[in-house]
C-alpha positions in Angstrom: -6.9 7.6 -20.4 -2.9 8.0 -19.0 0.0 6.3 -19.7 1.2 3.4 -16.9 3.9 2.6 -16.4 6.7 1.1 -13.2 8.1 2.6 -11.0 10.1 1.0 -9.1 11.2 1.2 -4.8 14.6 0.4 -3.9 14.9 0.1 0.0 15.9 -2.3 2.9 12.3 -5.2 3.3 11.6 -4.8 7.3 9.2 -7.9 6.8 11.9 -10.4 4.4 14.5 -8.8 6.0 16.8 -8.2 3.0 18.0 -5.3 0.4 14.3 -4.8 -2.2 13.4 -3.2 -5.1 9.6 -3.4 -5.2 7.8 -2.4 -8.4 4.4 -0.9 -9.1 2.8 0.4 -11.9 1.8 4.3 -12.0 0.1 6.7 -14.2 2.1 9.8 -15.7 1.4 12.5 -14.3 3.7 14.9 -15.6 6.7 13.4 -17.7 8.8 16.2 -17.8 9.0 16.6 -14.1 8.6 13.5 -13.4 5.7 13.2 -12.0 3.6 9.8 -11.7 0.7 8.7 -9.9 1.2 5.1 -7.8 -1.7 2.7 -9.3 -1.2 -0.2 -6.9 -1.0 -0.9 -2.8 2.0 -0.9 -2.3 2.9 -4.4 -0.2 6.0 -3.6 2.0 7.5 0.5 1.3 6.2 2.7 4.1 5.8 6.3 3.7 3.6 5.5 0.4 -0.1 5.1 -0.6 -2.7 4.2 -3.8 -2.5 7.9 -6.0 0.0 9.1 -4.2 2.2 11.2 -6.6 5.9 10.4 -7.0 8.9 11.7 -8.4 11.0 8.9 -10.2 14.7 9.3 -12.5 15.7 6.6 -14.8 17.9 4.5 -13.4 19.4 1.2 -15.6 16.0 1.1 -17.7 13.7 1.7 -14.9 12.2 4.6 -13.7 13.5 4.9 -9.5 10.9 6.4 -6.9 13.6 9.3 -5.5 10.6 11.3 -3.2 6.8 12.0 -2.4 5.3 14.9 -4.5 2.1 15.3 -3.1 -0.1 12.7 -1.0 -3.5 11.4 -1.7 -4.7 11.4 1.8 -5.0 7.8 1.2 -3.3 5.2 4.4 -1.9 2.3 3.7 -2.3 -0.9 5.8 0.1 -4.4 5.3 -1.5 -7.1 7.0 -0.3 -10.7 7.7 -2.9 -13.5 8.6 -2.4 -16.8 10.6 -3.4 -19.8 10.4 -6.9 -20.9 10.7 -7.9 -17.0 10.1 -11.2 -15.9 7.5 -9.6 -14.8 5.2 -12.0 -14.2 2.5 -14.6 -12.9 5.7 -12.0 -10.7 7.0 -11.5 -9.1 3.4 -15.2 -9.1 2.8 -15.4 -7.0 6.0 -13.1 -4.3 4.5 -14.3 -4.0 1.6 -17.4 -3.7 3.8 -16.3 -0.8 5.2 -15.0 0.9 2.3 -11.6 -0.4 1.3 -9.3 -1.5 -0.5 -7.2 -4.6 -1.0 -4.0 -5.7 -3.1 -3.2 -9.9 -2.9 0.9 -10.4 -3.0 2.9 -13.2 -3.8 3.0 -14.2 -0.4 -0.3 -16.0 0.5 -1.2 -14.6 3.7 -0.2 -11.2 3.2 -2.5 -8.4 1.3 -2.1 -4.4 1.6 -5.1 -2.1 2.4 -5.6 1.0 0.6 -8.3 2.6 3.6 -9.4 5.7 1.4 -9.1 9.4 2.3 -13.2 8.9 2.8 -13.0 6.3 4.7 -13.3 6.6 8.7 -10.3 5.2 9.9 -11.4 4.9 13.0 -13.4 2.7 11.8 -10.8 0.6 10.4 -8.1 0.6 12.8 -11.2 -1.3 15.3 -11.7 -3.4 13.1 -7.9 -4.4 12.8 -7.1 -4.3 16.7 -10.2 -7.1 16.9 -8.4 -8.8 13.9 -5.7 -8.5 15.8 -7.1 -9.3 19.5 -8.1 -12.6 17.9 -5.2 -13.8 16.7 -6.2 -14.2 12.6 -3.5 -11.5 12.2 -1.5 -9.0 12.4 -0.6 -5.1 11.1 0.9 -2.3 10.7 0.2 1.1 9.4 2.9 1.4 6.6 1.3 5.0 5.0 -1.1 6.7 8.0 -2.3 10.2 6.5 -5.6 9.3 8.8 -5.9 10.7 12.2 -8.5 8.3 15.2 
């Protein structure tokens, strides 16, 4: 089994309106080249997805992501629930559509992984329905799929 490490992204977080460091788990692909495969769905950073391979360098005892090496083909959707939303039902529906998701430290905020083999048209339609009902809003933080 490949070694797990933490890699970090340093960026301005538009959701929280502040400079931010987001750390994700990754597995070592090629340590000499500085290549790591993301093992989490990013919560705030954009342009990256679960299973992407990134290039990271060591800075101040941490691995800081510098660039994307290889796209996984997965997409990342970041979703915030509004008051009164049936979070469990929405999460179960996303799972039924073939997506994975991770909850953040913010209680009403999740990141959704849309695997490369899943039809994004179905997921997008469902997200538009959820947003249209006033239950949540979302952003396509890393969109590798087409409609």
